[in-house]
PARO-499554 format. One record per residue: residue number from 1; x, y, z of N, C-alpha, C in turn. Coordinates in steps of 0.1 Angstrom, whole numbers, plus 5000, padded with zeros to 4 digits. Example, Ala and Ser with C-alpha at 12.3 -4.5 7.8 and 13.67 -1.06 7.14 Angstrom:
2
NODE	1	5132	4943	5078	5123	4955	5078	5132	4967	5078;
NODE	2	5128	4978	5071	5137	4989	5071	5129	5000	5079;
***
This chain:
310
NODE	1	4056	7447	1430	4066	7457	1428	4079	7450	1422;
NODE	2	4084	7455	1412	4095	7449	1405	4108	7454	1411;
NODE	3	4117	7445	1413	4131	7448	1418	4141	7449	1407;
NODE	4	4136	7448	1394	4145	7448	1383	4151	7462	1381;
NODE	5	4164	7462	1378	4171	7475	1377	4167	7481	1364;
NODE	6	4166	7494	1364	4162	7502	1352	4175	7505	1344;
NODE	7	4176	7499	1332	4188	7501	1324	4186	7512	1313;
NODE	8	4174	7518	1313	4171	7527	1302	4182	7538	1301;
NODE	9	4186	7544	1312	4196	7555	1312	4209	7550	1305;
NODE	10	4213	7538	1309	4226	7532	1304	4225	7530	1289;
NODE	11	4213	7524	1285	4211	7520	1271	4211	7533	1263;
NODE	12	4204	7543	1268	4204	7556	1261	4218	7562	1259;
NODE	13	4226	7561	1269	4240	7566	1269	4248	7558	1258;
NODE	14	4246	7545	1258	4253	7537	1248	4249	7540	1234;
NODE	15	4236	7543	1232	4231	7546	1219	4237	7560	1214;
NODE	16	4238	7569	1223	4244	7582	1220	4259	7580	1216;
NODE	17	4266	7572	1224	4280	7569	1222	4282	7563	1208;
NODE	18	4275	7553	1204	4277	7546	1192	4271	7554	1180;
NODE	19	4261	7562	1182	4256	7570	1172	4266	7581	1168;
NODE	20	4274	7586	1177	4284	7596	1175	4295	7591	1166;
NODE	21	4297	7577	1166	4307	7572	1157	4301	7563	1146;
NODE	22	4288	7566	1143	4281	7559	1132	4281	7544	1134;
NODE	23	4279	7539	1146	4279	7525	1149	4265	7520	1153;
NODE	24	4262	7508	1151	4249	7502	1155	4250	7497	1170;
NODE	25	4242	7502	1179	4243	7498	1193	4240	7484	1195;
NODE	26	4230	7479	1187	4226	7465	1188	4237	7455	1185;
NODE	27	4245	7458	1175	4257	7450	1172	4266	7449	1183;
NODE	28	4269	7460	1190	4279	7460	1201	4273	7452	1213;
NODE	29	4260	7453	1215	4254	7446	1226	4254	7431	1224;
NODE	30	4252	7427	1211	4253	7413	1208	4268	7408	1210;
NODE	31	4277	7417	1207	4291	7413	1209	4294	7410	1224;
NODE	32	4287	7417	1233	4289	7414	1247	4285	7400	1251;
NODE	33	4275	7395	1244	4270	7382	1247	4281	7371	1244;
NODE	34	4289	7374	1235	4299	7363	1230	4313	7366	1234;
NODE	35	4316	7377	1240	4330	7381	1244	4333	7374	1257;
NODE	36	4346	7371	1258	4351	7364	1270	4353	7374	1282;
NODE	37	4351	7369	1294	4354	7378	1305	4369	7381	1306;
NODE	38	4372	7393	1310	4387	7397	1311	4393	7391	1323;
NODE	39	4406	7388	1322	4414	7383	1333	4426	7392	1334;
NODE	40	4432	7392	1346	4444	7400	1348	4455	7397	1338;
NODE	41	4458	7383	1336	4469	7379	1328	4466	7382	1313;
NODE	42	4453	7382	1309	4450	7385	1295	4452	7400	1293;
NODE	43	4447	7408	1302	4447	7423	1301	4462	7428	1301;
NODE	44	4470	7423	1310	4484	7427	1311	4493	7420	1301;
NODE	45	4488	7409	1295	4495	7400	1285	4508	7395	1292;
NODE	46	4505	7390	1304	4516	7385	1313	4525	7375	1306;
NODE	47	4519	7365	1299	4527	7354	1293	4536	7360	1282;
NODE	48	4531	7369	1274	4539	7375	1263	4550	7383	1269;
NODE	49	4547	7391	1280	4557	7399	1286	4568	7391	1292;
NODE	50	4565	7380	1299	4575	7372	1305	4583	7363	1296;
NODE	51	4579	7363	1283	4586	7355	1273	4597	7363	1266;
NODE	52	4598	7376	1269	4607	7385	1262	4621	7385	1267;
NODE	53	4624	7378	1278	4637	7379	1284	4645	7367	1278;
NODE	54	4652	7369	1268	4660	7359	1261	4675	7361	1263;
NODE	55	4681	7352	1271	4695	7353	1274	4704	7349	1262;
NODE	56	4716	7355	1261	4726	7351	1251	4736	7342	1257;
NODE	57	4736	7341	1271	4746	7332	1277	4739	7324	1288;
NODE	58	4747	7315	1294	4741	7307	1305	4743	7313	1319;
NODE	59	4749	7326	1319	4751	7332	1332	4738	7338	1338;
NODE	60	4735	7334	1350	4722	7337	1356	4719	7352	1357;
NODE	61	4730	7360	1360	4727	7375	1362	4724	7382	1350;
NODE	62	4726	7376	1338	4722	7383	1326	4707	7385	1326;
NODE	63	4699	7376	1332	4685	7378	1333	4682	7391	1340;
NODE	64	4689	7395	1351	4687	7407	1358	4689	7419	1348;
NODE	65	4700	7418	1341	4704	7429	1332	4693	7431	1321;
NODE	66	4688	7420	1315	4678	7421	1305	4665	7427	1310;
NODE	67	4660	7421	1321	4647	7425	1327	4648	7440	1331;
NODE	68	4659	7444	1337	4661	7457	1342	4659	7467	1331;
NODE	69	4666	7465	1320	4666	7474	1308	4652	7474	1302;
NODE	70	4645	7463	1301	4632	7463	1296	4622	7471	1305;
NODE	71	4624	7470	1318	4616	7478	1327	4618	7493	1324;
NODE	72	4631	7497	1322	4634	7510	1319	4627	7515	1306;
NODE	73	4627	7507	1296	4620	7511	1284	4605	7513	1286;
NODE	74	4599	7504	1294	4585	7506	1297	4582	7519	1304;
NODE	75	4592	7523	1313	4590	7536	1320	4592	7547	1311;
NODE	76	4602	7546	1302	4604	7557	1292	4591	7559	1284;
NODE	77	4584	7548	1281	4571	7549	1273	4561	7557	1281;
NODE	78	4560	7554	1294	4551	7561	1303	4555	7576	1304;
NODE	79	4568	7579	1304	4572	7593	1304	4568	7600	1291;
NODE	80	4570	7594	1280	4566	7600	1267	4551	7602	1266;
NODE	81	4544	7593	1273	4529	7594	1273	4525	7607	1280;
NODE	82	4532	7610	1291	4528	7622	1299	4533	7634	1292;
NODE	83	4544	7634	1286	4549	7646	1279	4540	7649	1267;
NODE	84	4535	7639	1260	4526	7641	1249	4514	7648	1253;
NODE	85	4509	7646	1265	4497	7652	1269	4499	7667	1272;
NODE	86	4511	7671	1276	4514	7685	1277	4516	7691	1264;
NODE	87	4523	7684	1255	4526	7689	1241	4513	7692	1234;
NODE	88	4503	7684	1236	4490	7686	1228	4479	7692	1235;
NODE	89	4481	7697	1247	4471	7703	1255	4468	7717	1249;
NODE	90	4455	7719	1245	4452	7732	1239	4452	7744	1249;
NODE	91	4445	7742	1260	4445	7753	1270	4453	7748	1282;
NODE	92	4466	7752	1281	4476	7747	1291	4477	7758	1302;
NODE	93	4477	7753	1314	4479	7762	1326	4489	7756	1335;
NODE	94	4493	7764	1345	4504	7760	1354	4500	7747	1362;
NODE	95	4488	7746	1366	4484	7735	1375	4485	7721	1367;
NODE	96	4480	7721	1355	4481	7709	1346	4496	7706	1343;
NODE	97	4503	7716	1340	4517	7715	1336	4525	7709	1348;
NODE	98	4523	7715	1360	4531	7710	1371	4527	7696	1375;
NODE	99	4515	7692	1374	4511	7679	1377	4517	7668	1368;
NODE	100	4518	7672	1355	4525	7662	1345	4540	7662	1348;
NODE	101	4546	7673	1350	4561	7674	1352	4564	7665	1365;
NODE	102	4556	7666	1375	4559	7659	1387	4557	7644	1385;
NODE	103	4547	7640	1377	4546	7626	1373	4558	7621	1366;
NODE	104	4563	7629	1356	4575	7625	1349	4587	7624	1358;
NODE	105	4588	7634	1367	4599	7634	1377	4599	7622	1386;
NODE	106	4587	7617	1390	4587	7605	1398	4592	7593	1391;
NODE	107	4589	7592	1378	4594	7581	1370	4609	7582	1370;
NODE	108	4615	7593	1368	4629	7594	1368	4636	7593	1382;
NODE	109	4628	7597	1392	4633	7594	1406	4634	7579	1408;
NODE	110	4624	7572	1403	4624	7557	1404	4636	7551	1396;
NODE	111	4638	7556	1384	4649	7551	1376	4662	7554	1383;
NODE	112	4663	7565	1389	4676	7569	1396	4679	7559	1408;
NODE	113	4669	7557	1416	4671	7548	1428	4673	7533	1423;
NODE	114	4667	7530	1412	4667	7516	1407	4681	7512	1403;
NODE	115	4690	7521	1401	4704	7517	1396	4711	7509	1407;
NODE	116	4706	7510	1419	4712	7501	1430	4710	7486	1426;
NODE	117	4699	7484	1419	4696	7470	1414	4707	7466	1404;
NODE	118	4711	7475	1395	4721	7472	1386	4735	7471	1392;
NODE	119	4738	7480	1401	4751	7481	1407	4753	7469	1417;
NODE	120	4743	7466	1425	4745	7455	1435	4738	7442	1431;
NODE	121	4731	7442	1420	4722	7430	1417	4729	7420	1408;
NODE	122	4742	7423	1404	4748	7414	1395	4763	7411	1400;
NODE	123	4768	7399	1399	4781	7396	1402	4790	7402	1392;
NODE	124	4801	7409	1396	4810	7416	1386	4815	7406	1376;
NODE	125	4819	7394	1381	4826	7384	1372	4816	7380	1362;
NODE	126	4803	7378	1365	4793	7374	1356	4791	7385	1345;
NODE	127	4789	7397	1350	4786	7408	1341	4798	7410	1331;
NODE	128	4810	7409	1336	4822	7412	1328	4824	7400	1318;
NODE	129	4817	7389	1319	4817	7379	1309	4806	7381	1299;
NODE	130	4794	7382	1304	4783	7382	1294	4783	7396	1286;
NODE	131	4789	7406	1291	4789	7419	1284	4796	7418	1271;
NODE	132	4805	7409	1270	4812	7407	1257	4803	7402	1246;
NODE	133	4792	7395	1250	4783	7390	1240	4774	7402	1235;
NODE	134	4774	7413	1241	4766	7424	1237	4772	7434	1227;
NODE	135	4785	7433	1226	4793	7442	1216	4787	7440	1202;
NODE	136	4784	7451	1195	4786	7465	1198	4774	7472	1203;
NODE	137	4764	7465	1209	4752	7471	1214	4756	7479	1227;
NODE	138	4747	7488	1230	4749	7497	1242	4736	7503	1246;
NODE	139	4735	7506	1259	4723	7514	1264	4722	7528	1257;
NODE	140	4733	7532	1251	4734	7544	1243	4723	7544	1233;
NODE	141	4719	7532	1228	4710	7530	1217	4696	7529	1221;
NODE	142	4692	7534	1233	4678	7535	1237	4672	7547	1230;
NODE	143	4664	7543	1220	4657	7554	1211	4647	7562	1219;
NODE	144	4640	7555	1228	4630	7562	1236	4636	7573	1245;
NODE	145	4648	7570	1250	4654	7581	1258	4657	7593	1250;
NODE	146	4662	7591	1237	4664	7602	1228	4651	7610	1226;
NODE	147	4640	7602	1224	4628	7609	1222	4624	7618	1234;
NODE	148	4626	7612	1246	4624	7620	1258	4631	7633	1258;
NODE	149	4644	7633	1254	4652	7645	1253	4646	7655	1243;
NODE	150	4643	7650	1231	4638	7658	1220	4625	7665	1225;
NODE	151	4617	7657	1232	4604	7662	1237	4604	7671	1249;
NODE	152	4616	7672	1255	4617	7680	1267	4622	7694	1265;
NODE	153	4630	7696	1255	4636	7709	1253	4638	7713	1239;
NODE	154	4642	7726	1236	4645	7730	1223	4658	7724	1218;
NODE	155	4659	7721	1205	4670	7713	1200	4683	7719	1203;
NODE	156	4684	7732	1203	4697	7739	1206	4703	7734	1219;
NODE	157	4695	7731	1229	4700	7727	1242	4705	7712	1242;
NODE	158	4704	7705	1231	4709	7692	1229	4721	7691	1219;
NODE	159	4724	7703	1214	4736	7703	1205	4749	7703	1213;
NODE	160	4759	7696	1208	4772	7697	1214	4776	7711	1216;
NODE	161	4779	7715	1229	4782	7729	1232	4793	7735	1223;
NODE	162	4801	7727	1217	4812	7733	1208	4806	7738	1195;
NODE	163	4794	7734	1192	4789	7738	1179	4776	7747	1180;
NODE	164	4772	7750	1192	4760	7758	1194	4759	7771	1187;
NODE	165	4771	7778	1187	4771	7791	1181	4768	7791	1166;
NODE	166	4770	7780	1159	4768	7780	1145	4754	7773	1141;
NODE	167	4746	7770	1151	4733	7764	1148	4722	7772	1154;
NODE	168	4711	7774	1146	4699	7781	1151	4687	7774	1145;
NODE	169	4675	7781	1147	4662	7775	1143	4661	7773	1128;
NODE	170	4670	7780	1120	4669	7779	1105	4679	7768	1100;
NODE	171	4686	7762	1109	4695	7751	1106	4687	7738	1102;
NODE	172	4690	7732	1090	4683	7720	1087	4684	7709	1098;
NODE	173	4674	7702	1099	4674	7691	1110	4685	7681	1108;
NODE	174	4687	7678	1095	4698	7668	1092	4712	7673	1097;
NODE	175	4714	7686	1095	4727	7692	1100	4728	7692	1115;
NODE	176	4717	7696	1121	4716	7697	1136	4718	7683	1142;
NODE	177	4712	7673	1135	4713	7659	1140	4728	7655	1141;
NODE	178	4736	7659	1132	4750	7654	1132	4758	7661	1143;
NODE	179	4752	7671	1150	4759	7678	1160	4752	7677	1174;
NODE	180	4744	7667	1175	4738	7664	1188	4749	7660	1198;
NODE	181	4747	7663	1211	4757	7660	1220	4762	7646	1220;
NODE	182	4752	7636	1218	4756	7622	1219	4763	7617	1207;
NODE	183	4764	7625	1197	4772	7621	1185	4787	7619	1189;
NODE	184	4791	7627	1199	4805	7627	1204	4809	7613	1209;
NODE	185	4799	7605	1214	4802	7592	1219	4804	7582	1208;
NODE	186	4801	7585	1196	4802	7575	1185	4809	7580	1173;
NODE	187	4815	7592	1174	4821	7598	1162	4835	7604	1165;
NODE	188	4844	7602	1156	4857	7608	1157	4856	7621	1149;
NODE	189	4856	7633	1156	4853	7645	1150	4865	7650	1141;
NODE	190	4877	7644	1143	4888	7647	1134	4887	7641	1121;
NODE	191	4882	7628	1120	4881	7621	1108	4866	7621	1103;
NODE	192	4857	7623	1112	4843	7622	1108	4837	7608	1108;
NODE	193	4846	7598	1111	4842	7584	1110	4833	7580	1122;
NODE	194	4822	7573	1119	4813	7569	1130	4816	7554	1134;
NODE	195	4814	7552	1146	4815	7538	1151	4804	7529	1147;
NODE	196	4806	7516	1148	4795	7507	1144	4783	7509	1153;
NODE	197	4786	7512	1166	4775	7516	1175	4766	7526	1169;
NODE	198	4772	7537	1165	4764	7549	1160	4758	7546	1146;
NODE	199	4765	7539	1137	4760	7535	1124	4748	7527	1125;
NODE	200	4748	7517	1134	4736	7508	1135	4725	7516	1141;
NODE	201	4727	7524	1151	4717	7532	1157	4710	7541	1147;
NODE	202	4718	7548	1139	4712	7557	1129	4705	7550	1118;
NODE	203	4710	7539	1114	4703	7531	1104	4689	7527	1108;
NODE	204	4688	7524	1121	4675	7520	1126	4665	7531	1129;
NODE	205	4671	7542	1135	4662	7553	1140	4663	7567	1134;
NODE	206	4673	7570	1126	4675	7583	1122	4663	7590	1116;
NODE	207	4656	7583	1107	4644	7589	1100	4634	7592	1110;
NODE	208	4631	7583	1120	4621	7585	1130	4625	7597	1139;
NODE	209	4638	7598	1142	4643	7609	1150	4641	7622	1143;
NODE	210	4644	7623	1131	4642	7636	1123	4628	7640	1123;
NODE	211	4619	7631	1121	4604	7634	1121	4600	7639	1135;
NODE	212	4605	7632	1145	4601	7636	1159	4607	7649	1162;
NODE	213	4619	7652	1159	4626	7665	1161	4617	7676	1156;
NODE	214	4613	7674	1143	4605	7685	1137	4591	7686	1143;
NODE	215	4585	7675	1147	4572	7675	1153	4572	7682	1166;
NODE	216	4583	7680	1174	4583	7686	1188	4591	7699	1188;
NODE	217	4594	7704	1177	4602	7717	1176	4594	7728	1183;
NODE	218	4581	7727	1181	4572	7738	1186	4563	7734	1198;
NODE	219	4565	7722	1202	4556	7717	1213	4563	7709	1224;
NODE	220	4577	7711	1225	4584	7704	1235	4581	7711	1249;
NODE	221	4585	7705	1260	4581	7711	1273	4586	7725	1275;
NODE	222	4598	7728	1271	4604	7741	1273	4597	7752	1265;
NODE	223	4594	7748	1252	4586	7758	1243	4572	7760	1249;
NODE	224	4566	7750	1253	4552	7751	1258	4552	7759	1271;
NODE	225	4563	7757	1279	4564	7765	1292	4564	7780	1288;
NODE	226	4572	7783	1278	4574	7798	1275	4562	7804	1268;
NODE	227	4552	7795	1264	4539	7800	1258	4529	7804	1269;
NODE	228	4532	7799	1282	4523	7802	1293	4523	7817	1296;
NODE	229	4512	7822	1301	4511	7836	1306	4523	7838	1316;
NODE	230	4528	7851	1316	4539	7854	1325	4536	7850	1339;
NODE	231	4524	7852	1344	4521	7848	1357	4523	7833	1360;
NODE	232	4519	7825	1350	4521	7810	1352	4536	7807	1351;
NODE	233	4544	7814	1343	4558	7811	1342	4565	7814	1355;
NODE	234	4560	7823	1363	4566	7826	1376	4560	7818	1387;
NODE	235	4551	7809	1384	4544	7801	1395	4555	7793	1402;
NODE	236	4557	7795	1415	4568	7789	1422	4567	7774	1422;
NODE	237	4556	7768	1423	4555	7753	1423	4558	7748	1409;
NODE	238	4554	7754	1399	4558	7750	1385	4573	7751	1382;
NODE	239	4578	7762	1386	4593	7764	1384	4601	7754	1392;
NODE	240	4597	7752	1404	4603	7742	1412	4603	7728	1406;
NODE	241	4591	7724	1401	4589	7711	1394	4598	7710	1382;
NODE	242	4598	7721	1374	4607	7721	1362	4621	7719	1365;
NODE	243	4626	7726	1375	4640	7725	1379	4643	7711	1385;
NODE	244	4634	7706	1392	4636	7692	1397	4637	7682	1386;
NODE	245	4628	7683	1376	4629	7674	1365	4642	7676	1357;
NODE	246	4646	7688	1354	4658	7691	1347	4670	7685	1354;
NODE	247	4672	7688	1367	4683	7683	1374	4683	7668	1376;
NODE	248	4671	7662	1378	4670	7648	1380	4674	7640	1368;
NODE	249	4669	7645	1356	4673	7638	1344	4687	7640	1340;
NODE	250	4692	7652	1341	4705	7655	1335	4717	7655	1344;
NODE	251	4714	7653	1357	4725	7652	1367	4723	7639	1375;
NODE	252	4712	7639	1383	4711	7628	1393	4710	7615	1386;
NODE	253	4701	7613	1377	4699	7600	1370	4711	7596	1362;
NODE	254	4717	7606	1355	4729	7604	1347	4741	7599	1356;
NODE	255	4742	7605	1368	4753	7601	1377	4751	7587	1383;
NODE	256	4738	7584	1385	4735	7570	1390	4739	7560	1380;
NODE	257	4736	7563	1367	4740	7555	1356	4756	7554	1355;
NODE	258	4762	7565	1356	4776	7566	1355	4783	7558	1366;
NODE	259	4778	7559	1378	4784	7552	1389	4782	7537	1388;
NODE	260	4771	7533	1383	4768	7519	1381	4778	7513	1370;
NODE	261	4780	7521	1359	4789	7517	1349	4803	7516	1354;
NODE	262	4807	7526	1362	4820	7527	1368	4823	7515	1377;
NODE	263	4813	7511	1384	4814	7499	1394	4819	7487	1387;
NODE	264	4814	7485	1374	4818	7473	1367	4830	7475	1358;
NODE	265	4829	7486	1350	4840	7488	1340	4853	7490	1346;
NODE	266	4854	7497	1358	4866	7500	1364	4869	7490	1376;
NODE	267	4863	7478	1375	4865	7468	1385	4878	7461	1385;
NODE	268	4886	7463	1374	4898	7456	1373	4897	7443	1365;
NODE	269	4885	7440	1361	4882	7429	1353	4878	7434	1339;
NODE	270	4885	7429	1329	4881	7434	1315	4890	7445	1311;
NODE	271	4887	7451	1299	4895	7461	1293	4892	7475	1297;
NODE	272	4882	7477	1305	4878	7491	1309	4871	7499	1298;
NODE	273	4866	7492	1288	4859	7499	1277	4845	7496	1277;
NODE	274	4836	7505	1272	4822	7503	1271	4820	7493	1260;
NODE	275	4808	7486	1260	4805	7476	1250	4804	7482	1236;
NODE	276	4799	7495	1235	4798	7501	1222	4810	7508	1218;
NODE	277	4820	7508	1226	4833	7515	1222	4833	7530	1224;
NODE	278	4824	7535	1231	4823	7550	1233	4832	7554	1245;
NODE	279	4836	7567	1244	4843	7573	1256	4832	7576	1266;
NODE	280	4829	7565	1274	4817	7566	1282	4818	7576	1293;
NODE	281	4830	7579	1298	4831	7589	1309	4827	7603	1304;
NODE	282	4832	7607	1293	4829	7620	1288	4815	7621	1282;
NODE	283	4810	7610	1277	4797	7610	1272	4787	7611	1284;
NODE	284	4789	7604	1295	4779	7603	1305	4780	7614	1316;
NODE	285	4792	7618	1319	4793	7628	1330	4787	7641	1326;
NODE	286	4778	7647	1334	4771	7659	1331	4780	7672	1330;
NODE	287	4792	7671	1337	4801	7683	1336	4807	7685	1322;
NODE	288	4807	7674	1314	4813	7675	1301	4802	7679	1291;
NODE	289	4791	7672	1291	4781	7675	1280	4772	7687	1284;
NODE	290	4770	7690	1297	4763	7702	1301	4749	7703	1294;
NODE	291	4742	7692	1293	4729	7694	1287	4719	7698	1298;
NODE	292	4712	7708	1295	4702	7715	1304	4690	7718	1296;
NODE	293	4679	7712	1301	4666	7714	1294	4660	7728	1295;
NODE	294	4661	7734	1306	4654	7747	1309	4665	7757	1314;
NODE	295	4674	7761	1306	4685	7769	1310	4681	7783	1317;
NODE	296	4670	7788	1313	4666	7801	1319	4661	7800	1333;
NODE	297	4659	7788	1338	4653	7786	1351	4665	7785	1361;
NODE	298	4677	7786	1357	4689	7785	1365	4697	7797	1366;
NODE	299	4704	7800	1377	4712	7812	1378	4725	7809	1371;
NODE	300	4732	7820	1368	4745	7819	1361	4755	7810	1369;
NODE	301	4755	7811	1382	4764	7803	1390	4760	7788	1389;
NODE	302	4747	7786	1389	4743	7772	1388	4746	7766	1374;
NODE	303	4745	7774	1364	4749	7769	1351	4764	7767	1349;
NODE	304	4772	7776	1355	4786	7775	1354	4791	7762	1362;
NODE	305	4784	7758	1372	4788	7747	1380	4780	7734	1378;
NODE	306	4773	7734	1366	4765	7723	1363	4772	7709	1363;
NODE	307	4768	7700	1371	4774	7687	1372	4787	7686	1379;
NODE	308	4792	7698	1385	4805	7698	1392	4804	7694	1406;
NODE	309	4792	7693	1412	4790	7690	1426	4787	7676	1429;
NODE	310	4789	7667	1419	4786	7653	1421	4798	7644	1418;
***
């Protein structure tokens, strides 16, 4: 009696898999004979990842600053990955939607609490020295965070509130782009002159942003929510998840960032200015910009007092 395992079922499944993509199963099986076994460090590419923290100064706490922001960018990538699944889901329902929104919210919850690392994890004197080597760079220039915003809501909700009345769905994307809320952090609206911070940012990412804005115009989270059946739009768990995400991103997380910046910039060391030269208080504090992803899920009183209770 043979104890040899029967692999016929597995081989048949492999043949079906490779036949579906017009591939020779035998070639792939031969490939297994010569391929290396996987290791954790190869799969995660640990060596490459840990080689990306390049300091500009000899100050030890700069390493904390670099690694922290790189971790943030990895989390933004994970957030965009979850949003994309909602955006491209053909048969969307409340259960799937809520599950993805809560995943995204947990990432932002983690980002919010992690600001304690930034606020308490660096010596003020060290930060106020190495930050000068970052000018005119700024966390403002996180392109992935801008993509998260574009993918979360309709474009009108990201327009500077002073110009919303003059912009609608027929407005060219290039015109709308010039009136996004964050333009105020890098533009003098009296003269129209843009700061180096903003010029560099747009030179690198503007074309990508415009393509992404157009792509997500009809599949952002808010638009997809409004496509759901009325019953699903009133699902208590989904609405609660949407509100949590909205408030976490646009108030809680922003204020954690604001307070961390304030801890250093207003420490009495340095000139009290942001590295990119922006009016960081008015740019960051939610009571000024009043960006809200899902406005119809909030009461008038909540909207009127947005960001005022923090």
